[in-house]
C-alpha positions as CSV (number, residue, x, y, z in Angstrom):
1,M,132.5,126.8,190.3
2,K,133.8,126.0,186.9
3,P,130.9,125.7,184.4
4,V,130.6,122.5,182.6
5,Q,131.1,123.0,178.8
6,Y,129.9,120.6,176.2
7,G,131.3,120.2,172.8
8,P,129.1,120.2,169.7
9,V,126.9,117.2,169.3
10,N,127.9,114.8,166.5
11,Y,125.2,112.4,165.6
12,Q,126.1,109.3,163.7
13,P,124.4,109.5,160.3
14,L,121.5,107.1,159.8
15,P,122.5,104.2,157.5
16,G,120.8,104.5,154.2
17,L,119.6,108.1,154.6
18,M,119.7,109.8,151.3
19,Q,120.4,113.5,150.5
20,P,117.2,115.3,149.3
21,I,116.4,114.5,145.8
22,P,115.0,117.5,144.0
23,I,113.1,117.5,140.7
24,R,113.3,120.9,138.9
25,E,112.7,119.8,135.4
26,F,109.2,118.6,134.4
27,K,109.0,116.7,131.0
28,G,105.3,116.2,130.7
29,L,103.3,113.0,130.1
30,N,104.7,109.5,129.9
31,T,102.4,106.4,129.7
32,F,105.2,103.8,129.7
33,D,105.8,101.5,132.7
34,P,105.4,103.9,135.7
35,L,108.1,102.1,137.8
36,T,110.8,102.6,135.2
37,I,110.1,106.1,133.7
38,G,112.2,109.1,134.7
39,D,111.3,111.1,137.8
40,S,110.6,114.2,135.8
41,F,107.6,112.6,133.9
42,F,104.0,112.6,135.0
43,T,101.7,109.5,134.5
44,D,98.7,111.7,134.1
45,M,98.0,115.4,133.9
46,N,95.1,117.8,133.0
47,N,95.3,121.4,131.9
48,M,99.0,121.9,132.6
49,T,101.6,123.1,130.1
50,T,105.3,123.3,129.5
51,D,105.2,126.9,128.5
52,D,107.3,127.8,131.6
53,Y,109.7,124.9,131.1
54,P,111.5,123.5,133.1
55,A,108.6,124.5,135.5
56,I,105.1,123.1,134.9
57,S,102.1,125.5,135.0
58,T,98.4,125.9,134.3
59,R,97.6,126.2,130.6
60,P,96.4,129.5,129.1
61,G,92.7,130.3,129.4
62,Y,90.4,131.5,126.6
63,S,87.9,134.2,125.8
64,V,84.8,133.6,123.7
65,I,84.7,136.0,120.8
66,G,81.6,134.6,119.2
67,S,79.0,131.8,119.4
68,Y,76.6,130.8,116.6
69,G,74.7,127.5,116.1
70,T,76.1,124.5,118.0
71,K,79.3,123.7,116.0
72,V,82.0,125.5,114.0
73,L,82.3,123.7,110.6
74,G,85.5,125.5,109.5
75,M,87.7,128.5,109.9
76,G,89.9,130.4,107.5
77,V,92.1,133.6,107.5
78,W,92.1,136.2,104.7
79,K,95.5,137.8,104.1
80,D,96.5,137.2,107.7
81,R,94.2,139.9,108.9
82,E,90.6,138.7,109.0
83,L,89.1,135.6,110.7
84,H,86.3,133.8,108.8
85,A,84.2,131.0,110.2
86,V,81.3,128.9,109.0
87,F,78.8,127.6,111.6
88,N,76.3,124.9,111.5
89,D,73.5,127.4,111.5
90,G,74.4,127.7,107.8
91,T,76.2,131.1,108.1
92,W,79.6,132.4,107.0
93,R,80.7,135.1,109.3
94,R,83.6,137.5,109.5
95,W,85.4,138.8,112.6
96,N,87.1,142.2,112.1
97,G,88.8,142.2,115.5
98,S,85.8,143.6,117.5
99,S,82.6,142.4,116.0
100,W,81.0,139.7,113.7
101,S,79.2,140.3,110.4
102,T,77.3,137.8,108.3
103,L,78.6,137.5,104.8
104,A,76.5,134.6,103.5
105,S,73.9,132.1,104.7
106,G,71.9,129.1,103.6
107,F,74.8,126.6,103.5
108,N,74.6,122.9,104.4
109,T,74.5,122.6,108.2
110,S,76.6,119.4,108.6
111,V,79.5,119.2,106.2
112,E,82.9,120.7,107.1
113,W,84.8,123.3,105.2
114,S,88.4,123.9,104.0
115,F,90.0,127.3,103.1
116,T,92.9,128.6,101.2
117,N,94.2,131.9,99.9
118,F,94.8,132.4,96.1
119,Q,95.1,135.3,93.7
120,G,96.3,134.2,90.2
121,N,94.6,136.5,87.7
122,L,92.1,137.8,90.2
123,S,92.4,141.5,91.2
124,D,93.4,140.7,94.8
125,V,94.0,137.7,97.0
126,N,90.7,135.8,97.5
127,L,89.8,133.4,100.3
128,I,88.6,130.2,98.6
129,A,86.4,127.8,100.5
130,C,84.6,124.6,99.8
131,N,82.7,121.8,101.5
132,G,81.9,119.3,98.7
133,V,78.2,120.0,98.7
134,D,77.6,123.7,98.3
135,P,79.2,125.5,95.3
136,V,82.9,126.5,95.8
137,K,83.0,130.0,97.3
138,R,85.4,133.0,97.2
139,Y,85.7,136.0,99.4
140,D,87.3,139.0,97.7
141,G,87.7,141.3,100.7
142,S,84.1,142.5,100.7
143,S,81.6,139.8,99.8
144,V,81.2,136.0,99.3
145,S,80.2,134.7,95.8
146,N,80.5,131.5,93.8
147,L,83.8,130.7,92.3
148,S,82.9,130.4,88.6
149,G,84.0,127.3,86.8
150,A,85.0,125.4,89.9
151,P,84.1,121.7,90.3
152,Q,80.7,121.2,91.8
153,K,81.8,118.7,94.4
154,G,85.3,120.0,95.0
155,K,86.7,119.5,98.5
156,Y,89.9,120.2,100.4
157,M,91.0,123.2,98.4
158,T,94.7,124.1,98.5
159,T,97.4,125.8,96.4
160,Y,100.5,124.5,94.7
161,Q,102.6,125.9,91.7
162,N,100.2,128.8,91.1
163,R,97.2,126.6,90.8
164,L,94.2,125.8,92.9
165,W,93.8,122.1,93.7
166,C,90.8,120.2,95.0
167,A,89.5,116.6,95.3
168,V,86.4,115.2,93.7
169,G,86.1,111.7,95.0
170,K,89.2,109.8,94.0
171,E,90.2,112.4,91.4
172,L,92.7,115.2,91.9
173,W,91.8,118.4,90.0
174,A,93.9,121.5,89.3
175,C,92.8,124.8,87.6
176,T,94.8,126.3,84.7
177,L,97.9,128.3,85.5
178,D,96.9,131.4,87.5
179,N,93.2,131.1,86.5
180,P,91.0,129.8,89.4
181,T,87.9,129.9,87.2
182,S,89.2,127.6,84.5
183,W,89.3,123.8,85.3
184,D,88.6,122.2,81.9
185,K,91.4,123.3,79.6
186,F,93.3,120.4,78.1
187,T,94.9,121.7,74.9
188,G,98.5,120.4,75.4
189,N,99.8,123.8,76.5
190,L,101.9,124.6,79.6
191,D,99.1,126.4,81.3
192,D,96.6,123.5,81.0
193,S,94.3,122.2,83.8
194,Y,95.2,118.9,85.4
195,R,93.2,115.9,86.4
196,K,94.2,112.5,87.7
197,K,92.6,109.6,89.5
198,I,94.6,108.7,92.6
199,E,94.7,104.9,92.9
200,S,94.7,103.1,96.3
201,Q,94.5,99.5,97.3
202,R,91.3,100.1,99.2
203,G,89.6,102.2,96.6
204,E,89.4,105.2,98.9
205,D,88.5,108.7,98.2
206,I,90.9,111.6,98.8
207,N,90.3,113.1,102.2
208,M,93.1,115.7,102.5
209,L,95.2,118.0,100.3
210,S,98.1,120.1,101.5
211,G,100.2,122.2,99.1
212,S,103.7,123.5,99.9
213,L,106.6,125.1,97.9
214,S,108.0,121.8,96.7
215,K,105.2,119.3,96.6
216,L,101.5,118.5,97.1
217,T,100.6,116.0,99.8
218,I,97.5,113.9,99.1
219,G,95.9,112.0,101.9
220,M,93.5,109.1,102.1
221,P,92.2,107.2,105.1
222,G,94.7,104.4,104.5
223,S,97.5,105.8,102.4
224,L,99.6,108.9,101.7
225,H,100.8,110.2,98.3
226,E,102.8,113.1,97.0
227,L,102.8,115.0,93.7
228,Y,105.8,116.7,92.3
229,G,106.5,118.9,89.3
230,S,105.6,122.4,88.1
231,L,103.7,121.8,84.8
232,P,101.1,119.2,83.7
233,S,103.7,117.5,81.5
234,D,105.9,116.7,84.5
235,F,103.4,116.3,87.3
236,N,104.0,112.9,88.9
237,T,102.7,111.2,92.0
238,K,104.5,108.9,94.4
239,Q,102.8,106.7,97.0
240,I,104.5,107.2,100.5
241,T,102.6,104.6,102.5
242,E,99.9,102.0,101.9
243,D,98.8,101.3,105.4
244,T,98.7,104.7,107.2
245,G,96.6,107.7,106.2
246,L,94.6,110.5,107.8
247,V,91.3,110.3,109.6
248,N,90.2,113.6,108.0
249,H,91.5,116.7,106.2
250,K,91.7,118.7,109.5
251,A,93.9,116.1,111.2
252,A,97.2,117.2,109.7
253,I,99.5,120.1,110.5
254,T,102.8,121.1,108.9
255,Q,105.4,123.0,110.9
256,E,109.0,123.7,109.9
257,G,108.9,121.1,107.1
258,F,107.4,118.3,109.1
259,M,103.9,117.1,108.8
260,R,102.2,115.6,111.8
261,F,98.9,113.8,111.2
262,M,96.4,111.7,113.0
263,H,95.5,108.1,112.1
264,G,93.4,105.6,114.0
265,T,96.6,104.0,115.3
266,G,98.3,107.1,116.5
267,I,99.9,110.5,115.7
268,Y,102.5,110.2,112.9
269,E,105.4,112.5,111.8
270,Y,106.5,112.8,108.2
271,G,109.4,114.9,106.9
272,G,110.1,113.2,103.5
273,G,112.7,110.6,102.6
274,M,111.4,108.0,105.1
275,P,108.0,106.5,105.8
276,P,105.8,108.2,108.4
277,E,106.6,107.1,112.0
278,K,105.1,107.7,115.4
279,S,107.9,107.2,117.9
280,F,107.5,110.9,119.0
281,S,104.0,110.2,120.2
282,D,104.3,106.6,121.5
283,I,105.1,108.1,124.9
284,V,101.5,109.2,125.2
285,G,100.1,106.1,123.4
286,K,97.6,105.2,126.1
287,F,95.8,108.6,125.6
288,L,95.4,108.3,121.8
289,S,92.4,106.0,121.8
290,G,89.3,107.7,120.3
291,I,91.0,109.3,117.3
292,N,88.2,109.5,114.6
293,A,86.8,111.6,111.8
294,Q,86.0,114.4,114.2
295,S,89.6,114.8,115.3
296,A,91.5,118.0,114.5
297,A,95.1,119.2,114.5
298,G,96.6,122.7,114.6
299,S,99.5,124.9,115.6
300,D,100.0,128.3,117.2
301,G,103.4,128.5,115.6
302,R,105.1,127.1,118.7
303,K,103.1,124.1,120.0
304,L,101.1,121.4,118.2
305,Y,97.5,120.7,119.2
306,F,95.8,117.3,118.6
307,N,92.1,117.2,119.6
308,I,90.5,113.9,120.3
309,P,86.7,113.9,120.7
310,S,85.4,113.3,124.2
311,D,87.1,116.4,125.7
312,K,90.7,115.4,125.3
313,M,93.4,117.5,123.7
314,L,97.1,116.5,123.5
315,V,99.6,119.3,123.2
316,Y,103.1,118.8,122.0
317,D,106.0,121.2,122.7
318,P,108.6,120.5,120.0
319,R,111.3,122.8,121.3
320,P,114.8,121.3,121.4
321,G,115.5,120.0,124.9
322,V,111.7,120.0,125.8
323,Q,109.8,117.8,123.3
324,A,107.1,117.2,125.9
325,W,103.4,116.3,125.9
326,S,100.6,117.7,127.9
327,K,96.9,116.8,128.1
328,W,94.1,119.4,128.3
329,S,90.4,119.3,128.8
330,G,87.5,121.8,128.6
331,I,88.1,122.7,124.9
332,Q,86.4,120.4,122.3
333,A,88.1,121.8,119.2
334,T,86.9,121.3,115.6
335,C,89.4,123.6,113.9
336,F,92.3,125.9,114.6
337,V,93.8,129.0,112.9
338,T,96.5,131.6,113.7
339,I,96.5,135.3,112.9
340,G,99.7,137.0,113.9
341,D,100.4,136.0,117.5
342,K,96.7,135.2,118.2
343,F,95.5,131.6,118.2
344,Y,91.8,130.8,117.6
345,I,89.9,127.6,118.1
346,G,86.5,126.7,116.7
347,D,84.7,124.2,119.0
348,A,81.9,121.7,119.0
349,R,79.6,124.1,120.8
350,G,79.5,126.7,118.1
351,R,82.0,129.0,119.8
352,V,85.1,130.7,118.5
353,L,87.7,130.9,121.3
354,R,90.9,133.0,121.5
355,L,93.6,131.5,123.6
356,E,94.6,134.1,126.2
357,G,94.4,135.1,129.8
358,T,94.2,133.0,133.0
359,T,90.6,131.9,133.0
360,D,88.2,130.0,130.7
361,A,85.8,132.8,129.9
362,G,85.9,134.0,133.5
363,N,85.9,130.5,135.1
364,A,88.9,129.2,137.0
365,I,90.8,126.4,135.2
366,P,90.8,123.0,137.0
367,W,94.2,121.3,136.8
368,S,96.0,118.2,138.1
369,V,99.3,116.2,137.7
370,E,100.1,112.7,138.9
371,S,103.6,111.6,139.6
372,K,105.2,108.2,139.0
373,P,105.5,105.9,142.1
374,F,108.8,107.1,143.7
375,N,111.0,104.6,145.4
376,G,114.7,103.9,146.0
377,G,117.3,102.7,143.6
378,S,115.4,99.5,143.2
379,A,111.6,98.9,143.1
380,A,112.2,96.1,145.6
381,Q,113.9,98.3,148.2
382,K,112.2,98.9,151.5
383,M,111.9,102.6,152.3
384,R,111.5,105.0,155.2
385,W,110.0,108.3,154.0
386,Y,111.3,111.4,155.9
387,K,110.3,114.5,154.0
388,L,108.4,115.7,151.0
389,W,108.0,119.3,149.9
390,V,107.0,121.3,146.8
391,V,108.1,124.8,145.7
392,V,105.2,126.5,144.1
393,E,103.5,129.8,143.0
394,L,99.8,129.6,143.5
395,T,96.8,131.8,142.8
396,G,93.7,129.7,143.6
397,T,93.6,126.4,145.4
398,M,95.7,123.3,145.6
399,Q,95.1,119.9,147.1
400,I,97.9,117.4,147.6
401,H,97.1,113.7,147.7
402,L,99.4,110.7,148.3
403,S,99.0,107.0,147.3
404,S,101.0,103.9,148.2
405,S,99.9,102.1,145.0
406,I,101.7,101.9,141.7
407,T,98.4,102.8,139.8
408,G,94.8,103.4,140.7
409,E,92.7,106.0,142.5
410,D,93.4,105.3,146.1
411,W,94.4,108.8,146.8
412,K,94.5,110.2,150.3
413,L,94.2,114.0,150.9
414,V,97.1,115.2,153.1
415,Q,97.2,118.9,152.4
416,S,95.0,121.8,151.2
417,L,96.3,125.2,150.2
418,T,95.0,128.6,149.3
419,G,96.9,130.8,146.8
420,G,99.2,133.6,147.7
421,G,99.7,135.3,144.3
422,T,103.1,135.2,142.6
423,Q,105.0,134.6,145.9
424,V,107.1,131.5,145.7
425,R,106.3,129.2,148.6
426,R,107.9,126.0,150.0
427,V,105.1,123.6,151.2
428,I,105.9,120.7,153.5
429,I,103.8,117.6,152.6
430,P,102.7,115.5,155.6
431,V,104.1,112.1,155.1
432,A,103.7,110.4,158.5
433,S,100.9,108.0,157.5
434,F,103.0,106.8,154.5
435,A,106.4,106.7,156.2
436,R,106.9,102.9,155.8
437,E,105.5,102.4,152.4
438,N,107.6,100.9,149.6
439,W,106.7,103.7,147.2
440,I,104.6,106.9,147.1
441,R,102.8,108.6,144.3
442,V,101.9,112.3,144.6
443,K,98.9,114.1,143.0
444,F,98.7,117.8,142.9
445,S,95.3,119.3,141.8
446,G,93.4,122.4,142.2
447,S,91.9,125.4,140.2
448,G,93.3,128.7,139.2
449,R,96.9,129.6,138.3
450,V,99.8,127.4,139.5
451,R,103.5,127.1,138.7
452,I,105.4,124.2,140.2
453,H,109.1,124.9,140.3
454,E,110.4,121.9,142.4
455,F,109.3,118.7,144.1
456,T,111.8,117.2,146.6
457,R,111.8,114.0,148.5
458,Q,114.2,112.6,151.2
459,T,114.1,109.0,152.2
460,R,116.1,106.3,153.9
461,Q,116.7,103.0,152.2
462,L,116.1,100.0,154.5
463,P,117.4,96.5,154.1
464,L,115.8,94.4,151.4
465,Y,114.5,91.8,153.9
């Protein structure tokens, strides 16, 4: 008997069935209209970072290297080798890389400190510190003492043109050339001290000073000014803005010639030549509420950190091609410093943290990301959902939730996973109960280490009616 042979089966393609749509580039947070933002953005996220861009992964953890009092009032670095911190137990302590020692005590327990390094005619570089209440202090490499001759209420100490500068209320003060102990020499010579009242429409006090190679930036709550020149005879000030200033002296960070600073209306960028603008931070505008006098900004040399009280830190990755925002929690920062490749954070619990490792002082890091609502080419298009999957490395746990709403918290748990180390896995996401929805949002959450490489969807577009 001749066997019956069948040719290969050729199914007609389903009308409207789309090729799988993978997302392999993740661009961080975006708080604009969720229906119109790009697929690579998240509408919310917690404790994830773009360090592994284009993948998205859990943020670094931290170790606690010291804890005193209940708040860190300020941190400084001497000669890029020693970490110094003032705590609200009234102590000034030094970290030598392995242990803490107390250098001074009895300070005011509520006002915050600023630090700068300066040598001038001193025998070595000194770490100069002030808080506007206690006498200005200096650390010479071995001990802390009063800086002789310094203004009694000097605040926001910085350096510019071989002089120390500070603010006393509305007045800007500078010491004589190379002499940090002389602040009252006005003889008409080139090495004289300098003093000027900075006018503002609101009659505000100076609340920030930042010196650089070419200018001194002067901040007030509602305005920004710059001082140029190299000698008292040609020092001149210029007002940059009269409606945007800084919430405090810790709320500004300069990196590669650009200053980013925090104001009650947002996070601004200023590079000279043009007024400050905030287009780079508008994309996360809905997360900027709560900026106040306790906010702080810092940099680890790569990313920028903007802490907003109530346990919210916004992190900006400025790398060309990335320029993405992330949102962290669990670190209530009051100040930031960098020593070499180590990044330190003083927090509102009196702890000094070093950013490193994969846990928060031994505790797994909770994380989450929420996608935009995915749909077809048009938000009005009816959809049939066939497949969803994610490609991930996981050490810890992951839960996958789906939602058929554009916004809100109506998440439904559809998948739970346990980590398998650094093995890259493809995880199919059950979609049966959402197969006829117009759009789907996805929420990935969990604890421990995760790196998401890809999220893919396959759908069929149905008629509009």
